[in-house]
MIPANU-171480 format. One record per residue (C-alpha): x, y, z; residue in one letter. Coordinates in steps of 0.001 Angstrom, whole numbers, plus 524288, in hexadecimal, padded with zeros to 5 digits. Layout:
N
XYZa
...
//
This chain:
864
8DF86B46FA2FB9Am
8E5B5B39802FADFt
8E08DB2F672F16Ec
8E41EB22002EC26v
8E863B21E12DDF2l
8EA6AB14652D7F1v
8F596B157B2CE4Er
8F6D3B09632C58Cn
8F2D8B012C2D129y
8F142AF2792D13Aq
8EF7BAEAA92DD70g
8F962AE0552E15Bp
8F74CAD2BA2DBEBl
8FAE7AC9182E681l
8FE86ABAFB2E428g
8F2DDAB22C2E676k
8F79DAAD8F2F3C9e
903EEAAE882FBAEk
90B22AA27E2FFF8n
90707A9B5230C13s
91084AA29C314CCt
909EDAAF85311CCg
91002ABD0B31308t
90EBCAC56B31F14m
91345AD36C31FECq
91D49AD6A932A2Et
91AD1AE04D3351Ak
9249EAE99A32F0De
91D1DAE9A332252m
9104AAEBE83298Be
91649AF76B33098l
91AA7AFD5B323AAi
90CF7AFB8031E5Bq
906C2B022032A03l
90FDBB0DC6328E3i
90D54B0EE031A57a
8FEB7B0DE331BEDv
8FEF1B17F0326D1f
905ABB216D31DA5l
8FBD6B1DDC31345l
8F069B215A31BF7f
8F6C8B2DFE3207Ds
8F8A2B3390312ECv
8F043B2BBD30960g
8F2E4B23CA2FD2Fv
8F524B2B1F2F081e
8F83AB20732E699a
8F932B11D02E47Cv
9023EB0C772D9F9i
905ECAFEC92D5BBn
9134EAF8EA2D2C9l
915F8AEB572CD6Ek
92281AE3582CDDFy
9263FAD58C2C9E6g
9313AACCBA2CEB0i
93557ABEC82CC40n
934CAAB4E02D711e
9413FAAFDA2DD60e
9476DABD7E2DDB6m
95165ABEB72E891k
94E87AC71E2F493p
9513FAD59B2F2DFg
94DF5AD5B52E459s
94877AE2E22E015v
93AA7AE2162DAF8i
938E4AF07D2D7DBg
93B13AFE972DBF5n
92D99B02322E0F4v
93190B10442E3E3t
93634B12BB2D60Fk
92AC3B0BE52CF9Fd
920CDB12B92D861a
9267BB20022D4EEl
92442B1CF02C685k
915E6B1A762C9C4q
914BDB27E92D02Bg
91650B22C82DE08f
91A5BB2D532E7BDq
925B1B28D02EFFFi
92CB2B2FE72FAEAa
93A6DB34F42F7B2p
940DBB2C953022Fq
93F2DB1E9430748p
936F6B17E430B26p
93081B1A4D2FE20y
92630B0FB82FFAAl
91FA9B08B930AEDr
919E8AFB09309B1v
90B97AFA1230D77i
909E3AEBA730A3Es
911EBAE07F30488n
90BACAD37C300F9s
918B5ACC20301F3e
92236AD39930AB9p
92B2BAC79930B6Ar
92E4DAC8252FCF4w
92F24AD6952F90Ev
9321FAE33C30022e
9325BAF1C02FCDDl
93DFBAF989301A4s
93C73B076E306F1p
9421CB0C412FA1Da
93741B056A2F28Fg
93F12AF9CC2ED2Bi
93720AED3A2EC69l
93F71AE0F72EEA9t
93DEBAD2862F1C3t
9406AACDF02FFA6q
941B7ABF742FCC3m
94244AB5D92F190k
93455AB47F2EC68i
92FBBAA7282E7C9d
92367AA9C92E018r
91FE3A9B5F2DFBFd
91ED7A9B5F2EE94v
91861AA8932F005v
90DEDAA8072E581c
90E7CA99D02E0F7r
906EEA983E2D43Aq
9005FAA5942D472n
9022DAACB42C778p
9048EAB9A22CE7Ck
90D84ABB9F2DA0Ec
90D55AC9BA2DEC5i
91264AD0CD2EAAFi
90B46ADD6E2EE2Fs
9105CAE92C2F59Cl
90A10AF6252F8E9e
91301B01822FC37v
910C6B0FCD2FF3Em
9192DB1BC42FD24s
91B29B26F830697n
911A9B2EBB2FE21s
90718B24D8301B9m
90634B1E8A2F43Ce
9040AB0FD32F39Ei
90B26B06EA2EA16c
906AEAF8E82E7AFv
911E8AEFFC2E37Ci
90FEEAE2A32DD4Fk
91B51AD93E2DB6Fv
918B1ACD6C2D2C9e
92183AC19F2D4B9i
9245BABB172C7B4e
925CFAAC4A2C739d
93237AA57E2C26Fl
9334FA97A82BD5Cn
93B7DA933D2C8CCd
93480A86662CB9En
933CCA79E72C3ACa
927B6A712B2C376p
92805A66C52CE04r
9206CA5A2B2CFC6f
91C4CA568D2DDAEp
9228FA48F32DCC0t
92E22A431E2D5C7s
925F9A38D32CEB9h
917E4A35F62CB02i
912B2A27EC2CB23d
906BDA24082C31Di
90026A16E62C0CAe
8F93CA14F72B3CAi
8F134A09482AFA3s
8F5CDA02492A377e
8E854A03D629D6An
8E8ABA12D029E7Fa
8E468A179029136s
8EB60A2273289E4p
8E694A2FA628E96g
8E56BA2B8229CD6t
8EA0DA36A62A587r
8F0D9A36BD2B2A8f
8F2F0A43C82B9D0p
900C0A466C2BE65l
9055FA4E952C9B1e
90959A5BF12C4A2g
9159AA63C62C703a
91595A70AF2CE5As
91D20A7D292CBA8d
91D4CA886B2D579p
91EEEA92162CA5Ad
912CCA98AC2C500s
90D5DA9B402B7B6g
91527A96712AC1Fi
9203BA92492B514f
91790A878A2BAB6g
915D6A79CF2B525v
911ADA7A962A6F0q
9133CA6CDB2A121s
91634A5E7E2A3BCy
91CFCA540E29B91s
91F8AA455D29C94i
92B95A3E102980Et
92ACEA34BF290EEp
91CF9A354B28BB5n
91AB0A293228331e
90F7BA239B28B77l
90AFCA2F19293B3f
908B8A3D8D291AAg
90563A497C299E8l
8FA18A531129919e
8FB47A60232A01Di
8EFCFA64D82A853k
8EE08A722A2AEDBt
8E830A72A82BC6Fr
8DEF1A7D052C15Bg
8E9F3A844D2C83Dd
8F1C2A851A2BB9Eg
8FB6AA7A4F2BED5s
8FE16A6FB62B4C6k
8FE20A60EC2B6C9i
90071A555A2ADCAa
8F83BA49542AAFDe
8FE89A3C9B2A655l
8F7BEA378D29A22v
8F8DEA296F29554v
8FC08A2A27286C6q
8FDEDA1BA32837Dk
8F8D6A0EB8288BDs
9005DA089629400l
9045C9FA55295BBd
908A49F61F2A344r
90EF79E99229E33e
917649F19129513t
91B789FC2E29ED9q
9163F9FE852AC74s
91E3DA0A7B2B09Eh
9214BA17762AA0Ey
929BBA22B12AEBAt
92889A307B2A938y
92CF5A3E372ACB1e
922E3A49222AE2Bi
92861A56F32AC41s
921DBA63C22B04Ba
92640A704D2A9AEe
92375A7E8F2AD28d
92273A8A1D2A3E1g
92F4DA90CF2A70Fg
939F4A941829D66d
9410DA8B2729E5Ap
936CEA82472A47Ap
9391FA7AC92B0FEk
935B5A6C4B2B179i
931FCA62E22BC44g
930E0A54252BA5Ca
92B35A482C2C11Bv
92C0EA397A2BE49q
91F73A32B12BA2El
91E51A24172BD3Cn
91343A1CD22B659i
90F4EA0EEE2BA3Ak
9069AA07372B0F2v
8FD849FE112B85Ei
8F3EF9F3642B4CCd
8E6D09F81A2B054s
8DAE69F8DB2B8E7n
8CE4E9F62D2B193d
8C790A02A92B5D8n
8CD20A0F0A2BBB9n
8C610A19D02C33Ep
8C0E3A25182BB16v
8BD2EA32B22C015f
8B0F2A39392BB17d
8B8C7A45342B6F0e
8C756A478E2B51Dp
8C6ABA55272BB00v
8BDD5A5A9E2C5AFy
8BCACA68D02C9DEt
8B625A6CA02D69Av
8B4F6A79072DEBCn
8B693A79442ED73v
8B4DAA85162F624m
8C045A88D42FE6Fe
8BF23A865030D02n
8B685A7A8430A2Es
8B5B7A71D83163Cp
8BCD5A650431759i
8B674A598831026n
8AF4EA6292306BAt
8AC67A5AB92FA67l
8B498A5EEB2EEC9v
8B150A54652E4B7i
8ACD7A463D2E429d
8B53CA3F1E2DA26l
8B0D5A329A2D3D8n
8B919A28CC2CC5Fa
8B299A1C3F2C782t
8B88DA0EC02C550d
8AFBEA03EF2BFDAp
8B7E39F9092C608d
8B2CF9F1B32D1A6e
8B8CF9EF992DEC7g
8C59F9F5E72E1DDt
8C8219F82B2D35Fn
8BC82A01712D336g
8BEC0A07C52E05Fe
8C417A159D2DDECv
8CD19A1CF82E718v
8CF2BA2BC12E5C7y
8DB41A33792E977s
8E2C1A3FD22E665f
8EE12A3E6C2DD03n
8FB4DA3DA72E372s
8FF6AA4B1B2DE99y
8F3E2A52642E47Dv
8F9E3A5CFB2ED32t
8F97FA5CEE2FBD3e
8F209A69B52FB99q
8E74AA631C2F3B9t
8E740A57202FC92r
8E5DBA60303086Ad
8DA3BA67193024Ba
8D2CEA5B392FCFBf
8D124A4CA92FF61k
8CB26A41AF2F775i
8C3AFA35DD2FC2Cd
8CA97A2A002F60Ap
8BDFAA22282F549r
8B3F3A2C422F0C1t
8BC68A36142E976g
8B679A41792F0FEi
8BFBFA4D142F24Di
8BD38A55CC2FE1Ct
8C374A61AE30476v
8CE26A5DB230DC3n
8D3F9A6AC7311B0g
8D2BAA798A310F2v
8CFCDA7F0930388l
8D44FA8D2430242d
8D207A93FB2F565y
8DC0FA9E4B2F8E1e
8E659A936E2F96Et
8E266A89D42EEB2t
8D7D7A8BAB2E495q
8D8E8A7EEF2DCB7i
8DBF9A70F12E05By
8DE34A66952D5DFe
8DCEFA58BC2DB20i
8E107A4CE52D325d
8D91EA41072D771v
8DB28A32EC2D394q
8D1DCA275A2D4EAa
8D6DDA19232D525k
8CFD8A0C552D6D2d
8D4FFA02382E085l
8D7739F80D2D63Fg
8E50E9F40E2D1A5p
8EC119FCD12C7E7n
8E1F0A07862C93Ds
8E347A132B2C039i
8DF6AA1FA92C77Ap
8D5F7A296D2C1A7a
8D96DA37BA2C305h
8D1A0A44562C3CEc
8D477A52542C78Ak
8CC31A5A012D113v
8CDB7A68D02D075t
8C8DDA6F4D2DCEAv
8C672A7DEE2DBF9n
8C667A844B2E951v
8BC22A8F052E926m
8BEE4A9B582F09Ed
8B5F5A9F152FBB3t
8B5AAAAC1330234n
8BC2EAA79830EACd
8C5BBAB2C6310F2n
8C0D0AC01E3154Dp
8C83CACC4731144p
8D30AAD17B319F6n
8D43CAE02731C26i
8E120AE65E3201Af
8E1F4AF4B8323A7l
8EF82AFA603214Dl
8F04DB058B32AE3s
8F8E3B09A733625l
8ECDCB08CB33EB0n
8E3BBAFE653396Ct
8D88AB02E234220e
8D7B9B119E33F9Dm
8DC4BB1BE0335F3v
8DAE8B2AAE3360Ee
8D71FB33B332B0Dv
8D4C3B425E32A51s
8C6F8B471F327CDe
8CC76B4F4531C8En
8D1D2B4337315AEa
8CE52B43B530749q
8C7F3B38F82FF6Cr
8D191B2E5A2FBCCg
8D9FBB2FDA307E3y
8DF24B225D30BE5v
8DD55B1EA231A0Fi
8E024B0FE731A02a
8E571B04B0311CFl
8DE26AF7A8311C9v
8E1F9AEA4B30C7Br
8D804ADF4F30AA1v
8DAFEAD1203074At
8D2C3AC4F1304D4d
8D863AB74830326k
8CD27AB2C02FAA3d
8CDDCAB3922EBDEs
8C4F6AB83E2E11Eg
8B89CABEDD2E590a
8BA9EAB97E2F340n
8C756AC10C2F42Fg
8C2CAACD792ED99k
8C121AD7522F875v
8BA4CAE4622F866q
8BC7CAEE2430340c
8B3BDAF9223077Dr
8B1AEB0241312C1l
8A52DB004131A38q
89C75B0B8F31DB9g
89AD5B194F318B0n
8A831B1F0A31B78v
8B02BB29803147Bp
8BA51B1F7E31091f
8BBACB15DF30591r
8C3CAB09FF30255l
8CC60B0A7E2F62Bq
8CFDCAFCAD2F1DCe
8DC3FAF8E42EAA8y
8E082AEB2B2E71Be
8E96AAE8DC2F2BAs
8E458AF2882FCCAf
8D9E7AFCA62FF81s
8DA30B0A55304F5t
8D046B115A30D62i
8CE2FB1F2B30858l
8C6F0B2B0B30D1Cv
8BAC6B2C04304B2d
8B336B372D30ACBg
8B3F9B430D31338r
8B7EEB408032146l
8B275B48C032C40d
8B798B466F339D3r
8ACBDB4E4D34040e
8A2C4B459B339DAq
8A9EBB38DA33BCFk
8B764B376B3414Ad
8B87CB28A4340A0t
8B53AB1EC133621y
8B4F3B103433842n
8B840B0A6432B1Bl
8B52FAFC3E32867t
8BC43AF62631CF7i
8B4C7AEAA031789q
8BB07AE0F330E3Aa
8B1F4AD76C30762e
8B589ACCFF2FD8Dd
8AD1EAC8D42F20As
8AAF5ABAD62F68Ag
89DF2AB43C2F8F3t
89AD8AB6C1303A4p
8A42FAC254304D5p
8AD5CAC35C3105El
8AFFAAD05A316E0r
8BA0BAD64531FC9a
8B9E9AE38732674t
8C41FAEC8432C2Ak
8C12FAF87233487s
8C8ABB052533466l
8C655B118533C47v
8C8A3B1E6933528v
8CA2CB2A4A33DD2k
8C7B3B378833775v
8D049B428833C4At
8CA5EB501533DB5d
8CA62B5B1833390e
8C24CB67943339Bn
8B91DB64E33282Bd
8AAD2B61D132A83n
89FDBB64E132104p
891EFB60EE3245Bp
88F51B528932236h
8823DB4C9231EB6f
87E52B406F32606l
87C87B39C8318D4k
87FBBB3E6E30B1Bp
872AAB3A8030536h
864EEB3C3430A6Dy
858A4B363F304D7q
84AB2B388A308EDe
83E2DB32A930387m
83269B3BB7302C6v
82491B38892FE86m
81FB6B40D02F34Fe
8157AB4B672F5A0n
81C98B4F78301FAn
81964B5C5F3086Al
82285B67A1304C6p
82AB2B6BCB31068g
82B38B5E4731687s
8382BB599C31C05c
83ECCB4F6F313A2l
84B0DB4BE431B45l
8562AB51AE3231Ba
864A1B51AD31FD8v
86F76B53C532988s
87DD6B5746328C2a
88766B57B9333DBe
89324B6073335A1d
89BFFB5D133410Ap
8A1E6B6AAC3411Cd
89E30B740D34BD8l
896FAB810F34BC0g
8930DB871733EEDm
89BB0B7D9C337A1n
892F0B72B133C6Cg
885DBB796B339F2t
87FC9B737132DD3v
8756DB793C324DDs
86E99B728B31994y
86A4CB768330BF3s
865B4B70682FF5Ci
86FF3B6FF92F49Bv
86A8AB777F2E8D1p
865BDB6E9E2DE13g
85A2FB6AEB2D5B7e
84FFEB60422D64Ai
8480BB5E532C9F5k
84D69B6B462C4DEh
84874B724A2D0F1m
84FC6B78062DC6Ed
8521FB6E052E70Ev
84D1CB77D92F10Cn
83F86B76A92EB1At
83FA0B686E2EF69y
8462FB68672FCC3v
84B81B71993071Bs
85412B6F923130Ci
854A9B76B731FF1n
86150B799F32771p
85FE3B6D5D32FA7s
85FF8B645F323BDg
85177B61173229Cr
84D05B601C3147Ai
83F21B644F310BFy
8373DB628130460s
8335EB6EAA2FCECm
82924B68312F45Cr
82084B5C562F33Cs
827CEB51952EC10f
821B0B49BC2E103d
82727B3C142DEE6h
822A5B3BD92D0C5e
82ACCB481E2CE09y
83650B46E02D74Ct
839F7B39B02DCBEr
84735B3D032E29Et
84F94B491B2E38Bf
85CD4B4BCF2E987d
862BBB57F52EF3Ff
86E4DB5B6E2F7C6k
86E83B61453054Bv
879F9B69CF30949l
87ED3B6A7F31742a
887A4B762731A38r
88E07B7A32326DFd
88FD1B885032B26n
89E8DB87FC32B49g
8A73AB914A323C7n
8A943B8C7731991p
89D83B83CA31AD4s
89E15B757C31782l
892F5B6DF631194s
88E8CB60B430CF1s
88278B5B9730640n
879E6B4FA4305AEa
870C0B4A772FB47t
86258B490D2FE67v
85945B40C02F62Cr
84A9CB42122F76Di
842D1B366C2F277v
834A3B39C72EF8Dv
82C14B2DDB2F1D7l
81FE0B2B312E9FBd
8122BB2BAE2EFA3v
805CFB27A72E8C8n
8017EB352E2E4A3d
7FE52B32A52D65An
7F1DEB2BC72D27Ba
7F1E4B22EB2C684p
7EDC4B28B12B96Ev
7E6F1B20262AF62v
7EDCCB21CF2A245t
7E72CB171E29A6Fn
7DCD6B168A2957Ap
7DBC7B255229381p
7D17FB2A8729CB0l
7C7C9B353E29A27v
7C216B3A2F2A6E3n
7C6E1B2DD82AD5Ag
7C08EB245C2A3C9s
7C426B1D4129750a
7BC5EB161528CDCd
7C103B08F3287ADv
7BAD8B00C227CDDs
7BC25AF21B27B91i
7B5BAAE84827245p
7A904AE29E276C7r
7AE3AAD50D273B0n
7BA8EAD6FD27BF9a
7BDE4ACABF2836Cg
7C239AC83829140v
7CF77ACE702941Eg
7CE2AAD8D5289A6y
7D671AE4A428D89m
7CD55AF03328E87v
7D7A8AFA5A291CAt
7E393AFC5429A23q
7E341B06112A533v
7F018B0CAF2A84Ak
7F2D7B16592B32Ca
7FF17B1E102B67Dd
803A8B22052C400d
80EFAB2B742C62Fy
81225B25182D329d
81C42B1A412D462e
81CC3B0CA42D9CFg
8107DB07E42E05De
80AE1B15852DF74n
80B33B14742D09Dg
807B6B061F2CEB6r
7FA21B04942C8C8m
7EF70AFA8E2CB3Ct
7E35CAFA842C299y
7D5B0AF5E52C619s
7C788AF7492C197i
7BFF5AFDD22CC61s
7B287B00022C680e
7AA36AFCEF2BAC2g
7A84AAF07E2B31Fd
7B302AE9102B9F5r
7ACE4ADC032B67Ca
7B03FADE0B2A836f
7BE38AE2DE2A986f
7CA9EAE0672B135e
7D74AAE82F2B249i
7E565AE42C2B445d
7E9DCAEA672C0FAq
7F7AFAECA02BBE0v
7F6E3AF0D42ADA0n
7E8D6AF61D2AD9Bg
7E3D0AEDEF2A242e
7D4D0AED532A233v
7CF75AE0D829C2Er
7C1F7ADB1329A58s
7BDD1ACFC02A2F4t
7B222ACAD629B19r
7AC1CACAE928D90m
7A2F2AD5C328923f
7970CAD0502823Eg
78DBAAD69C278CEe
784C1ADA47283E8n
78F7DAE0D528BE0a
78E24AEF2028E8Ak
795F2AF87128617s
79DD5AFF4F290C3t
7A4B3AFB3A29D2Fy
7AAB1B03E12A776e
7B5F9B01532B0B9i
7BE0AB09B52B9D7t
7CCA6B065D2BA50v
7D483B0AF12C608v
7E37CB0C692C575a
7E8E5B0C822D342r
7F6EBB0E392D7DFd
7FCE8B07272E384h
80090B12FA2EB8Dg
7FC50B158A2F960k
7F236B1AFB2F8A5p
7EEDBB15B42EB4Fs
7EA9BB1EF02E047l
7E285B1B1F2D4A1s
7DCAFB1F882C7BBa
7D0BDB1A272C0C9s
7CC29B192A2B2BAa
7BDEBB179B2AEB6y
7BDF0B0EF92A28Ai
7B211B0CE0299C4v
7B31EB00B529154v
7AB07B009F284CBy
7A784AF41F27DA0l
7A8A9AF65F26F04s
7A501AEC7926472p
7ADACAF37225A84d
7BA6AAF0022615El
7C12DAE31B25F42n
7C69CADB2026A4Dt
7D4AEADF2326820q
7D9D7AE52C27477e
7DDE4AF35627391p
7EC2CAF574270ECi
7ED20B002E27AE1g
7E8B2B0DF727E16p
7E9A4B18442736Cv
7F20AB23D32768Cn
7E988B2F30271CDl
7F3C8B393127540s
7FDCAB328726C81l
7F419B320B26120i
7F0F2B4078262FCf
7FF60B4422262F6i
801EDB3C382569Ei
7F661B42D724FABa
7FAFAB507B25352l
808C0B4D4924EFBg
803FFB4846241CEs
7FBD7B548C23F6Bi
8072DB5D5A24312a
8104EB5600239D9a
8069EB574C22E7Bi
804F7B65E5230F6l
813A6B67BE23197f
815E1B60D22248Fv
80AD5B68AE21E4Et
810ACB757F222EBm
81E04B71EB21D75i
817F7B6E702104Df
81056B7B5C20F91v
81C55B83382135Ca
824C1B7CDF208DFv
81A0BB7ED91FEA2k
81871B8D43201F9c
82711B8F81201B2k
8280EB89FE1F408r
81C48B91FD1EF2Fd
8220EB9EC51F459n
82FAFB9D491EE98k
8330DBA8DA1E599e
839AEBA6EF1D838i
83A72BB1E21CE46r
836CBBAFEB1BFCFt
8409FBB2B31B53By
83F23BB5C31A6B4n
84424BAB1019DD7c
84BC7BB52619623r
8535CBB8E41A247v
856AFBAAE21A4F0a
85DC6BA8F31981Ae
8669CBB46619AD7y
8694EBAF0A1A839s
86C06BA1701A2D9y
877ABBA69E19B83g
87E38BAAFC1A7F1n
87DA7B9D7C1ADFFq
88498B90E71AB15k
87B89B88751A32Ck
8782DB7B571A86Cs
87E29B70381A127s
8719FB68841A29Ak
86612B6D1119A50k
858EEB6B6D1A089k
84D14B685E19859k
84185B716119A25l
83459B6BF119D36n
827DEB7212198B8k
82320B730E1A670n
82F3EB7AC91AA42d
82B16B86F31A236i
820E6B90E01A60Ar
81E06B9E601A05El
81C0EBA91A1AA41v
815E9BB5AA1A500p
81CC2BC1FF1A93Ar
815BABCE4B1AC56d
81BA5BDB121B0D2v
810A0BDCD91BA2Ae
81274BCF591BFA8e
82120BD0391C1A8t
81FB9BD08D1D05Ad
8173EBC4651D0CDk
81B8DBB6711D280m
81C1EBACF91C6F7n
81B7FB9E711C94Dv
82547B96641C1B6v
827F6B87F41C1E3s
8344DB82361C776c
83ACEB75DB1C294s
84816B6FCB1C180s
84D42B7AEE1B8F5l
84CB1B848A1C40Et
85ABAB81051C6D6s
85EA6B8A191BB9As
85977B95FD1C30Al
8648AB96011CCC1n
86BA1BA0F51C581y
86043BAAAB1C5F1f
86133BB5761CFDDn
85482BBC761CD6Fy
8505CBBF461DB5Fh
84BF2BB1761DDAFq
85180BA53C1E405q
85641B99F81DBC1t
84BA1B90641D8A8l
84CFAB835A1DF6Dp
85290B77D41D812l
84A46B6C2A1D44Fg
83CEBB727D1D62Ac
83123B6A8A1D220r
827B2B6F8E1C7CCr
81D11B70821D1DEs
824EDB7A671D97Ae
82381B89041D661s
82C48B94991D892t
8278FBA2A91D903f
82FF0BAC671D180l
82E90BBB111D2DFn
82E96BC2591C5DEv
834A3BCFC51C69Be
83312BDB6D1BD63n
83A8EBD95E1B0BDq
84035BE7041B12Dn
8455FBE5151BE9Ds
84B7CBD85A1BA1Fr
851D5BDEFD1AE98n
856A5BE9F21B70Ea
85CA0BE1041C134a
86B51BE1521BF7Dp
86D7BBD3AD1C4C3n
86428BCCC81BB85h
86EDDBCA781B18Eg
866CCBCCB71A502y
85F4DBD76819CE5q
851FCBD40A19771h
8518ABD6B3188A7p
842B6BD7CF187EBf
83F58BE1D819211t
832E9BE69218BC7g
82D27BD92E18A27q
83106BD34D196C5a
823BABD58B19CB5h
81C5DBCD5B192E2q
82583BC1DF191B2q
82371BB69C19AEBp
82E90BB0641A219d
830C1BA22919ECAl
832FEB9A4F1AB01i
839D7B8D3B1A991i
83AF8B85291B5E5n
838A0B91381BDEAg
8432DB98EB1B654m
8407EBA40D1AC62p
847C3BA2AB19F73l
84EC0BAEF719A5Ap
84CA0BB59918D24e
8561ABB2A1181FCv
85AF7BBB3F176C6p
8557ABBA5E16936k
85934BAE57161DAg
8588ABA67116E2Av
84C4EB9EF8171E6h
84504BA48017D6Ch
842A1B9BAB188E9c
833D9B9ACE1866Ep
835EAB958A178D4g
840CFB8CD717D33a
83883B87F3187F9a
82DB3B852117E52s
836DDB7DCB17581d
83B96B759E180CEs
82DD8B71D318373l
//
């Protein structure tokens, strides 16, 4: 497979226009191009790279610009091992540069950039070359400007007449100097020597050139001096700068009372190119209040207006009207600057000056030009096995217009297996699909180039592509996509459409059978929707419902009977169209057996909204659009909006009015035939209701859901509360004797903080041998934190219990407690243990103490 790979590619940047002589390629160069392009089409393009070079102007012939072969190899360019390494496809200026067979780029003649590109900021020569490996290299050579020209004035002297009454600040435009060099090497400044009475002010024209205006700085006196001679110097921006000079002769004349005056010092107008002769450009007006010949104004161009400008425009000396006098071509000149003067016919007249800038507007007057670079410009051949991206032709398109008018887009017309790949300087035609000679052995390609002008201009070029034969032919559908529209509620088994595929092969290889590609539609097997017979006719397997399935797609496979078989598929879309099969359903007001009751105040006025009838329809479009009307009942008292269904009163209800009114509202769709639904509405007049219109219908379902949710939430909270309460009541805590506690206190680290006992923290629990297996209830308070060292078959009491909380402790047999080896103490009063009560403090039994030590009951009493 051959493809185009752009590798650091930039299109060639040509100079804006060539010189008037133009550049034509020689027959030898055209022959080389044809040979190169023929090789290109035979093998295909693999890569496009870009090389840039720069040279100074005025280089002697034979100067080496660069070694293209060496530089291309660094870019990954594949070059043959022996010359010719590169072949030139195109050269924008074959007179100036040439590429040797070894790939050395040299100059053929001395290049004067100022003649070739004039004032254009860029001056570029473009070449396109191709290697033997069919890779294309785009070469751009930029010619750099040198400061080899000094500014030059068109004449050796400038003569000006100035009235002696010219006030300081009066300006007189001077003819500017020209410099063929571009950019900074052009004219940059002016100066006057000496400058005691006059000065210069530099102005920049629209094309970037600079001119000087003479400015009167001091008052003049003709009787004192009537002639002045100065030198005007123009300097460019070179290093060192070059200077051109001209002599300025000033004659001071007697004053004229009044001089002509223009309305504006500068005028800017736009004129379309190709405007016919005598087209009005501008009507200038200069006024002079004098009478007779002293007030008669004559218009003319200044003496230094160029011949090119005089050929393009003319001015009427009496009226000051400037008109088109020649051909205006935007591609040649875009801006004209005309200096106009107006003088009266009186003696010693002082002329008035103004500048008219004429912008030539581009029109789309040049159609694109298409050039096909091929050995045979009428026909090319390509194999039917050519892969995508294979290059079959090279195309170049040009347009002389600029901007959008010169921006060209190319495309191939028609549905062909080819495409156009555009680059900046050329385009290639590539294979973009599978070619089958048995299906079509000839393609007539039409290349259309269209610019972006208004209106756009087009050009076409035809090319015949002949497909050579290969043995490869799968079935081919007549079109890749099928679409059929079916009305809903169709009969199962009806034929929907037929698909067809052709195979130009013979025998079994050309016999085609059809099948549905496995898939799902709405999570169901596609075969439950459609089926296909061997001849390609597709049948429905069910009745379609537009409200459930509006469109569905599936693929059809066409397979020949070859070995191995070849196949292709096509996509089929079935669009289910809506029919008016759903009647409207009244949703508001809620109906009970087709009727609804509505109450309104008896004093309701005219226009009071009784209710709003709403109906839904599952159909779409006109089939689902509703219209409401009152068909029966007390229609004289009510009216209904046909669109929104609002029912309003049409008259007042007095005290003698009846208490109920009945109307029948019909909601009808716009289907064919039309379907409808009706609502029987009973309107009650109630004196208890005020005249405020109802806010809207009450959603009973929503209220019912909210009530059930509230009840469920209350029950859930109640159950949680009961469960927590029961868990606390059933918690087991065993009771301890206060005498045991004292012994156990000695084995633990005493708390540094003494806690004061409260009277409510102490409770006496009687002990009974017979009741040892029962549960005793003890109180729990903040002192329960001291129980965390007891390990008497119970869990540690929780910290921070409230007094209201209770803990159940299981009292075991005293003997079993004494006998337990892990209790950590021996009771000294075994015989009396059954009669003594345990003293429980904060849910904790206090232990017994030896003689001489206060027992916890007494101590507890003292603390109270």
